[in-house]
Backbone as JSON Lines, residues from 0, in Angstrom:
{"i":0,"aa":"M","n":[-25.62,-47.92,-182.14],"ca":[-24.93,-47.55,-181.66],"c":[-25.19,-46.18,-180.75]}
{"i":1,"aa":"T","n":[-24.63,-45.48,-179.95],"ca":[-24.7,-44.54,-179.11],"c":[-24.52,-43.13,-179.62]}
{"i":2,"aa":"P","n":[-25.32,-42.16,-178.95],"ca":[-25.18,-41.07,-179.82],"c":[-23.66,-40.69,-179.63]}
{"i":3,"aa":"A","n":[-23.1,-40.9,-178.24],"ca":[-21.42,-40.44,-177.74],"c":[-20.4,-41.07,-179.34]}
{"i":4,"aa":"T","n":[-20.99,-42.36,-180.17],"ca":[-20.09,-42.47,-180.26],"c":[-19.75,-41.72,-181.9]}
{"i":5,"aa":"R","n":[-18.39,-42.18,-182.32],"ca":[-18.09,-41.29,-183.81],"c":[-19.28,-41.6,-185.11]}
{"i":6,"aa":"C","n":[-19.68,-40.65,-185.54],"ca":[-20.18,-40.97,-186.6],"c":[-19.97,-41.41,-188.02]}
{"i":7,"aa":"P","n":[-20.29,-41.97,-188.18],"ca":[-20.04,-43.05,-189.78],"c":[-19.61,-42.09,-190.56]}
{"i":8,"aa":"C","n":[-20.23,-40.87,-190.86],"ca":[-19.71,-40.59,-192.18],"c":[-18.65,-39.03,-192.46]}
{"i":9,"aa":"R","n":[-17.7,-39.45,-190.35],"ca":[-16.9,-38.68,-190.55],"c":[-15.4,-39.1,-190.52]}
{"i":10,"aa":"Q","n":[-14.43,-38.39,-191.59],"ca":[-12.81,-39.15,-191.03],"c":[-13.24,-38.17,-189.59]}
{"i":11,"aa":"A","n":[-11.36,-39.08,-189.2],"ca":[-10.89,-39.09,-187.74],"c":[-10.66,-37.37,-187.48]}
{"i":12,"aa":"E","n":[-10.43,-36.69,-188.54],"ca":[-9.68,-35.5,-188.07],"c":[-11.4,-34.57,-187.91]}
{"i":13,"aa":"D","n":[-12.37,-34.71,-188.25],"ca":[-13.06,-34.01,-188.61],"c":[-14.65,-34.46,-187.46]}
{"i":14,"aa":"A","n":[-13.99,-35.91,-187.14],"ca":[-15.01,-36.42,-185.75],"c":[-16.11,-35.39,-184.79]}
{"i":15,"aa":"Q","n":[-17.46,-35.92,-185.29],"ca":[-18.87,-35.55,-184.52],"c":[-18.98,-36.66,-183.73]}
{"i":16,"aa":"P","n":[-20.18,-36.54,-182.77],"ca":[-20.44,-37.87,-182.11],"c":[-21.64,-38.13,-183.0]}
{"i":17,"aa":"Y","n":[-22.29,-39.37,-183.38],"ca":[-23.48,-39.53,-184.37],"c":[-24.42,-38.57,-183.7]}
{"i":18,"aa":"G","n":[-25.26,-39.08,-182.29],"ca":[-25.7,-37.95,-181.67],"c":[-25.84,-36.48,-182.15]}
{"i":19,"aa":"A","n":[-25.34,-35.59,-182.18],"ca":[-25.05,-34.6,-183.3],"c":[-25.0,-34.66,-184.54]}
{"i":20,"aa":"C","n":[-24.73,-35.78,-184.94],"ca":[-24.62,-35.57,-186.33],"c":[-25.76,-36.22,-187.23]}
{"i":21,"aa":"C","n":[-25.59,-37.37,-187.54],"ca":[-26.53,-38.06,-188.43],"c":[-27.59,-38.98,-187.46]}
{"i":22,"aa":"G","n":[-27.18,-39.11,-186.59],"ca":[-28.35,-39.4,-185.63],"c":[-29.29,-38.49,-185.15]}
{"i":23,"aa":"R","n":[-29.41,-36.93,-186.02],"ca":[-30.35,-36.66,-185.07],"c":[-31.16,-36.71,-186.3]}
{"i":24,"aa":"Y","n":[-30.64,-36.5,-187.68],"ca":[-32.06,-37.06,-188.36],"c":[-32.75,-38.2,-188.57]}
{"i":25,"aa":"H","n":[-31.59,-38.91,-188.38],"ca":[-31.93,-40.38,-188.22],"c":[-33.49,-40.65,-187.18]}
{"i":26,"aa":"A","n":[-33.04,-40.88,-185.83],"ca":[-34.91,-40.52,-184.98],"c":[-34.43,-39.09,-183.93]}
{"i":27,"aa":"G","n":[-33.95,-37.79,-184.31],"ca":[-33.88,-36.72,-183.34],"c":[-35.65,-36.08,-183.58]}
{"i":28,"aa":"P","n":[-35.13,-34.53,-183.04],"ca":[-36.29,-34.41,-183.09],"c":[-36.05,-33.69,-184.75]}
{"i":29,"aa":"P","n":[-35.59,-33.59,-185.35],"ca":[-34.97,-32.74,-186.36],"c":[-35.18,-33.61,-188.36]}
{"i":30,"aa":"H","n":[-35.93,-35.2,-187.01],"ca":[-35.96,-36.57,-187.85],"c":[-36.39,-36.02,-189.25]}
{"i":31,"aa":"L","n":[-35.5,-36.37,-190.54],"ca":[-36.0,-36.68,-191.73],"c":[-35.65,-35.61,-192.17]}
{"i":32,"aa":"L","n":[-35.05,-34.19,-191.33],"ca":[-34.92,-32.44,-192.05],"c":[-33.94,-32.06,-192.02]}
{"i":33,"aa":"A","n":[-32.98,-33.29,-192.59],"ca":[-31.47,-32.47,-193.28],"c":[-31.47,-31.15,-193.59]}
{"i":34,"aa":"P","n":[-30.83,-30.27,-193.07],"ca":[-31.28,-28.76,-193.99],"c":[-30.29,-28.71,-194.73]}
{"i":35,"aa":"T","n":[-29.58,-29.8,-195.46],"ca":[-28.72,-29.44,-196.58],"c":[-28.94,-31.09,-197.83]}
{"i":36,"aa":"A","n":[-28.87,-31.45,-198.7],"ca":[-27.88,-31.93,-199.61],"c":[-26.99,-32.85,-199.06]}
{"i":37,"aa":"E","n":[-26.06,-31.85,-198.61],"ca":[-24.79,-33.37,-198.31],"c":[-25.0,-33.39,-196.51]}
{"i":38,"aa":"S","n":[-26.0,-33.33,-195.85],"ca":[-26.14,-33.51,-194.8],"c":[-27.48,-34.41,-194.64]}
{"i":39,"aa":"L","n":[-27.41,-34.68,-196.04],"ca":[-28.47,-35.5,-196.49],"c":[-28.01,-37.31,-196.45]}
{"i":40,"aa":"M","n":[-27.28,-36.62,-197.39],"ca":[-26.27,-37.43,-197.96],"c":[-25.48,-38.67,-197.0]}
{"i":41,"aa":"R","n":[-24.36,-37.14,-195.88],"ca":[-24.1,-37.93,-195.21],"c":[-24.59,-38.73,-193.84]}
{"i":42,"aa":"S","n":[-25.88,-38.88,-194.0],"ca":[-26.79,-39.46,-192.86],"c":[-28.07,-40.29,-193.45]}
{"i":43,"aa":"R","n":[-27.69,-40.63,-194.86],"ca":[-27.92,-41.62,-196.08],"c":[-26.76,-42.68,-195.82]}
{"i":44,"aa":"Y","n":[-25.52,-42.21,-195.88],"ca":[-24.17,-42.78,-195.82],"c":[-24.61,-43.62,-194.22]}
{"i":45,"aa":"S","n":[-24.84,-42.95,-193.49],"ca":[-24.58,-43.61,-192.04],"c":[-25.82,-44.42,-192.11]}
{"i":46,"aa":"A","n":[-27.11,-44.08,-192.69],"ca":[-27.85,-45.2,-192.17],"c":[-27.86,-46.7,-193.16]}
{"i":47,"aa":"F","n":[-27.01,-46.75,-194.26],"ca":[-26.12,-47.48,-194.76],"c":[-25.28,-48.36,-193.97]}
{"i":48,"aa":"V","n":[-24.29,-47.84,-192.83],"ca":[-23.59,-48.62,-192.03],"c":[-24.0,-49.28,-191.22]}
{"i":49,"aa":"L","n":[-25.52,-48.27,-190.79],"ca":[-26.16,-48.81,-189.34],"c":[-27.37,-50.1,-190.04]}
{"i":50,"aa":"G","n":[-27.6,-50.49,-191.68],"ca":[-28.87,-50.7,-192.11],"c":[-29.95,-50.38,-191.72]}
{"i":51,"aa":"A","n":[-30.35,-48.75,-191.49],"ca":[-31.54,-48.53,-191.3],"c":[-32.2,-48.21,-192.41]}
{"i":52,"aa":"L","n":[-32.78,-48.95,-192.66],"ca":[-33.43,-48.7,-194.12],"c":[-34.56,-47.99,-194.25]}
{"i":53,"aa":"D","n":[-35.15,-48.19,-192.8],"ca":[-36.33,-47.34,-193.41],"c":[-36.24,-46.2,-193.6]}
{"i":54,"aa":"Y","n":[-34.86,-45.8,-193.46],"ca":[-34.8,-44.2,-193.39],"c":[-33.89,-43.94,-194.6]}
{"i":55,"aa":"L","n":[-33.51,-44.83,-195.2],"ca":[-32.7,-45.09,-196.52],"c":[-34.46,-44.15,-197.67]}
{"i":56,"aa":"L","n":[-35.38,-45.12,-196.96],"ca":[-37.03,-45.33,-198.14],"c":[-37.5,-43.96,-197.71]}
{"i":57,"aa":"A","n":[-37.62,-43.44,-196.47],"ca":[-37.72,-41.9,-196.59],"c":[-37.21,-40.74,-197.1]}
{"i":58,"aa":"T","n":[-36.23,-41.43,-197.3],"ca":[-35.3,-40.14,-197.91],"c":[-35.1,-40.2,-199.34]}
{"i":59,"aa":"W","n":[-35.71,-41.16,-199.68],"ca":[-35.81,-41.12,-201.5],"c":[-36.93,-40.5,-201.59]}
{"i":60,"aa":"H","n":[-36.94,-40.04,-202.79],"ca":[-37.58,-39.32,-203.39],"c":[-38.96,-40.59,-204.01]}
{"i":61,"aa":"P","n":[-40.16,-39.91,-204.14],"ca":[-40.99,-41.4,-204.73],"c":[-40.75,-41.27,-205.87]}
{"i":62,"aa":"S","n":[-40.13,-40.66,-206.58],"ca":[-40.47,-41.1,-207.78],"c":[-39.27,-41.81,-208.35]}
{"i":63,"aa":"T","n":[-38.83,-42.09,-207.95],"ca":[-37.29,-42.75,-208.04],"c":[-37.19,-44.15,-207.32]}
{"i":64,"aa":"R","n":[-37.92,-43.99,-205.93],"ca":[-37.86,-44.81,-204.84],"c":[-37.97,-46.12,-204.8]}
{"i":65,"aa":"P","n":[-37.25,-47.26,-204.72],"ca":[-37.94,-48.92,-204.94],"c":[-38.9,-48.74,-203.49]}
{"i":66,"aa":"A","n":[-39.69,-49.97,-203.96],"ca":[-40.89,-51.12,-203.61],"c":[-40.11,-51.08,-201.98]}
{"i":67,"aa":"A","n":[-39.07,-51.66,-202.33],"ca":[-38.22,-51.51,-200.74],"c":[-36.65,-52.5,-201.07]}
{"i":68,"aa":"L","n":[-35.76,-51.86,-200.2],"ca":[-34.73,-52.48,-199.96],"c":[-34.77,-53.67,-199.71]}
{"i":69,"aa":"A","n":[-33.21,-54.48,-199.88],"ca":[-32.77,-55.66,-199.15],"c":[-31.56,-54.98,-198.13]}
{"i":70,"aa":"P","n":[-31.57,-56.11,-197.46],"ca":[-30.29,-55.78,-196.4],"c":[-29.08,-55.66,-197.31]}
{"i":71,"aa":"E","n":[-27.83,-54.92,-196.62],"ca":[-26.81,-54.99,-197.31],"c":[-25.7,-56.78,-197.02]}
{"i":72,"aa":"H","n":[-24.98,-57.07,-198.12],"ca":[-24.49,-58.01,-198.03],"c":[-23.81,-58.46,-196.57]}
{"i":73,"aa":"A","n":[-23.7,-59.45,-196.27],"ca":[-23.03,-59.77,-194.98],"c":[-22.33,-59.82,-195.2]}
{"i":74,"aa":"G","n":[-21.49,-59.16,-194.16],"ca":[-19.93,-59.4,-194.38],"c":[-19.37,-57.76,-194.97]}
{"i":75,"aa":"V","n":[-20.23,-56.78,-195.68],"ca":[-19.62,-55.55,-195.41],"c":[-19.45,-55.18,-195.05]}
{"i":76,"aa":"K","n":[-17.86,-54.39,-194.46],"ca":[-17.33,-53.64,-193.57],"c":[-17.4,-52.21,-193.97]}
{"i":77,"aa":"W","n":[-17.98,-51.22,-194.09],"ca":[-18.39,-49.41,-194.72],"c":[-16.91,-48.88,-193.85]}
{"i":78,"aa":"L","n":[-15.61,-48.1,-194.63],"ca":[-14.62,-48.17,-194.12],"c":[-14.65,-46.72,-194.09]}
{"i":79,"aa":"G","n":[-15.63,-45.47,-194.74],"ca":[-15.11,-44.05,-194.9],"c":[-16.06,-43.57,-195.97]}
{"i":80,"aa":"L","n":[-16.36,-42.25,-195.66],"ca":[-16.49,-41.56,-196.73],"c":[-16.01,-40.3,-196.8]}
{"i":81,"aa":"E","n":[-16.26,-39.99,-198.23],"ca":[-15.16,-38.57,-198.73],"c":[-16.08,-37.87,-199.4]}
{"i":82,"aa":"V","n":[-16.62,-37.02,-199.08],"ca":[-16.96,-35.75,-200.03],"c":[-16.35,-34.81,-200.32]}
{"i":83,"aa":"R","n":[-16.46,-34.83,-201.9],"ca":[-15.72,-34.51,-202.6],"c":[-16.48,-33.02,-203.53]}
{"i":84,"aa":"Q","n":[-17.8,-32.87,-203.53],"ca":[-18.03,-31.21,-203.81],"c":[-19.16,-31.41,-203.55]}
{"i":85,"aa":"H","n":[-20.17,-30.28,-203.45],"ca":[-21.76,-30.05,-202.73],"c":[-22.05,-28.92,-203.52]}
{"i":86,"aa":"Q","n":[-22.91,-29.04,-204.74],"ca":[-23.03,-27.66,-205.49],"c":[-24.94,-27.93,-205.62]}
{"i":87,"aa":"L","n":[-24.81,-26.23,-205.28],"ca":[-26.15,-26.36,-205.49],"c":[-26.26,-25.95,-206.61]}
{"i":88,"aa":"Q","n":[-27.67,-26.51,-207.2],"ca":[-28.26,-25.69,-209.26],"c":[-29.04,-24.72,-208.5]}
{"i":89,"aa":"D","n":[-29.82,-24.23,-207.75],"ca":[-30.63,-23.55,-207.17],"c":[-31.17,-23.94,-205.61]}
{"i":90,"aa":"A","n":[-32.06,-23.15,-205.34],"ca":[-32.79,-23.23,-204.32],"c":[-33.31,-24.69,-203.9]}
{"i":91,"aa":"D","n":[-33.79,-25.71,-204.6],"ca":[-33.93,-26.3,-204.34],"c":[-33.65,-27.94,-205.44]}
{"i":92,"aa":"H","n":[-32.03,-27.43,-206.16],"ca":[-31.78,-28.24,-207.11],"c":[-30.41,-28.42,-206.32]}
{"i":93,"aa":"A","n":[-30.04,-29.67,-205.69],"ca":[-28.05,-30.61,-205.6],"c":[-27.52,-31.3,-206.39]}
{"i":94,"aa":"T","n":[-26.25,-31.61,-205.94],"ca":[-25.8,-32.56,-206.46],"c":[-24.55,-32.48,-205.32]}
{"i":95,"aa":"V","n":[-23.87,-33.88,-204.98],"ca":[-22.88,-34.25,-203.52],"c":[-22.43,-35.61,-204.62]}
{"i":96,"aa":"A","n":[-21.37,-34.71,-204.44],"ca":[-19.66,-35.97,-205.26],"c":[-19.73,-36.02,-203.91]}
{"i":97,"aa":"F","n":[-19.18,-37.86,-204.06],"ca":[-18.55,-38.8,-202.52],"c":[-18.06,-39.31,-202.86]}
{"i":98,"aa":"V","n":[-17.17,-40.2,-202.54],"ca":[-16.73,-41.93,-202.53],"c":[-16.83,-42.45,-201.08]}
{"i":99,"aa":"A","n":[-17.19,-43.21,-200.96],"ca":[-17.82,-44.46,-199.71],"c":[-16.94,-45.74,-200.39]}
{"i":100,"aa":"R","n":[-15.9,-46.01,-198.9],"ca":[-14.88,-47.26,-199.23],"c":[-15.44,-48.36,-198.58]}
{"i":101,"aa":"S","n":[-15.67,-49.14,-198.72],"ca":[-15.48,-50.7,-198.04],"c":[-14.63,-51.51,-198.13]}
{"i":102,"aa":"K","n":[-15.28,-52.69,-197.46],"ca":[-14.37,-54.06,-197.83],"c":[-15.72,-55.16,-197.26]}
{"i":103,"aa":"L","n":[-15.57,-56.04,-198.96],"ca":[-16.45,-57.65,-199.06],"c":[-15.58,-58.48,-198.52]}
{"i":104,"aa":"A","n":[-15.39,-58.94,-198.03],"ca":[-14.68,-60.54,-198.45],"c":[-13.51,-60.58,-198.21]}
{"i":105,"aa":"G","n":[-12.27,-59.3,-197.77],"ca":[-11.24,-58.81,-197.97],"c":[-10.94,-58.0,-198.95]}
{"i":106,"aa":"R","n":[-11.87,-58.21,-200.4],"ca":[-11.38,-57.05,-201.31],"c":[-12.03,-55.5,-201.02]}
{"i":107,"aa":"A","n":[-11.49,-54.48,-200.92],"ca":[-11.65,-53.07,-201.09],"c":[-12.36,-52.88,-202.15]}
{"i":108,"aa":"Q","n":[-13.26,-52.17,-202.13],"ca":[-13.93,-51.34,-202.83],"c":[-14.57,-49.95,-202.61]}
{"i":109,"aa":"R","n":[-14.88,-48.99,-204.09],"ca":[-15.03,-47.54,-203.65],"c":[-16.44,-47.46,-204.95]}
{"i":110,"aa":"L","n":[-17.07,-46.98,-204.41],"ca":[-18.06,-46.19,-204.85],"c":[-18.14,-44.86,-204.81]}
{"i":111,"aa":"V","n":[-17.67,-44.61,-206.46],"ca":[-18.19,-42.93,-206.47],"c":[-18.72,-42.13,-207.57]}
{"i":112,"aa":"E","n":[-19.65,-41.74,-206.7],"ca":[-21.05,-41.05,-207.81],"c":[-21.09,-39.73,-207.24]}
{"i":113,"aa":"T","n":[-22.12,-39.06,-208.18],"ca":[-22.03,-37.8,-208.18],"c":[-24.18,-38.39,-207.85]}
{"i":114,"aa":"S","n":[-24.46,-37.38,-206.86],"ca":[-26.13,-37.77,-206.56],"c":[-26.33,-36.62,-206.71]}
{"i":115,"aa":"R","n":[-27.95,-36.7,-206.82],"ca":[-29.22,-35.64,-207.32],"c":[-29.56,-35.71,-206.25]}
{"i":116,"aa":"F","n":[-30.31,-34.52,-205.35],"ca":[-31.16,-34.61,-204.89],"c":[-32.01,-33.25,-204.74]}
{"i":117,"aa":"V","n":[-33.31,-33.16,-204.65],"ca":[-34.38,-31.71,-204.36],"c":[-35.13,-32.13,-203.71]}
{"i":118,"aa":"R","n":[-34.92,-30.54,-202.99],"ca":[-35.94,-30.27,-202.41],"c":[-37.75,-29.7,-202.13]}
{"i":119,"aa":"E","n":[-38.28,-30.68,-201.51],"ca":[-40.02,-30.72,-201.58],"c":[-40.5,-29.86,-200.12]}
{"i":120,"aa":"D","n":[-40.94,-28.84,-200.26],"ca":[-41.53,-28.62,-199.13],"c":[-40.7,-29.12,-197.12]}
{"i":121,"aa":"G","n":[-39.77,-28.1,-198.24],"ca":[-38.82,-28.04,-196.84],"c":[-37.72,-29.83,-196.64]}
{"i":122,"aa":"R","n":[-37.92,-30.27,-197.79],"ca":[-37.04,-31.4,-197.37],"c":[-36.84,-31.71,-198.01]}
{"i":123,"aa":"W","n":[-35.34,-32.68,-198.21],"ca":[-34.14,-32.99,-199.35],"c":[-34.77,-34.09,-199.36]}
{"i":124,"aa":"F","n":[-34.71,-34.87,-200.69],"ca":[-34.41,-36.36,-200.82],"c":[-33.85,-36.38,-201.76]}
{"i":125,"aa":"Y","n":[-33.19,-37.5,-201.44],"ca":[-32.38,-38.4,-202.91],"c":[-33.0,-38.7,-204.27]}
{"i":126,"aa":"V","n":[-32.94,-38.3,-205.03],"ca":[-33.23,-39.02,-206.06],"c":[-32.77,-39.67,-207.24]}
{"i":127,"aa":"D","n":[-31.46,-39.34,-207.27],"ca":[-30.51,-41.04,-208.54],"c":[-29.49,-40.1,-208.3]}
{"i":128,"aa":"G","n":[-28.34,-41.28,-208.99],"ca":[-27.0,-40.35,-209.25],"c":[-26.66,-41.83,-210.36]}
{"i":129,"aa":"D","n":[-25.32,-40.58,-210.45],"ca":[-24.02,-41.55,-211.55],"c":[-23.04,-42.14,-210.61]}
{"i":130,"aa":"I","n":[-23.13,-43.31,-210.88],"ca":[-21.71,-43.61,-210.55],"c":[-21.17,-43.67,-211.69]}
{"i":131,"aa":"S","n":[-19.48,-43.64,-210.73],"ca":[-18.23,-43.76,-212.28],"c":[-17.11,-44.93,-212.26]}
């Protein structure tokens, strides 16, 4: 993906270039330093789309992080992300409710999740989530 390509985390109506959106957290000067839980969640979605497993592990809180991640199923096509709610519980805890759409073997799928995030030493981490 080039820095000028539309970022996977955005809908057409609010499209931003990858390099100015999630790309800067994947490999730019603010690497791993998404400023909000929502921006971290968006960058993690884009990392799933791009298969950036190292980024996903690095942004997963150590208390719940798996030892390794397997690549996504071959043939999964990510179709879009809708952030429904971003809520701060306090300065260092937040939730983000979202819907991620994909297609596998011609079948549409939706992942509806409310994810929990924590900020430690100024850096946001994904902790876990409730899938509905």
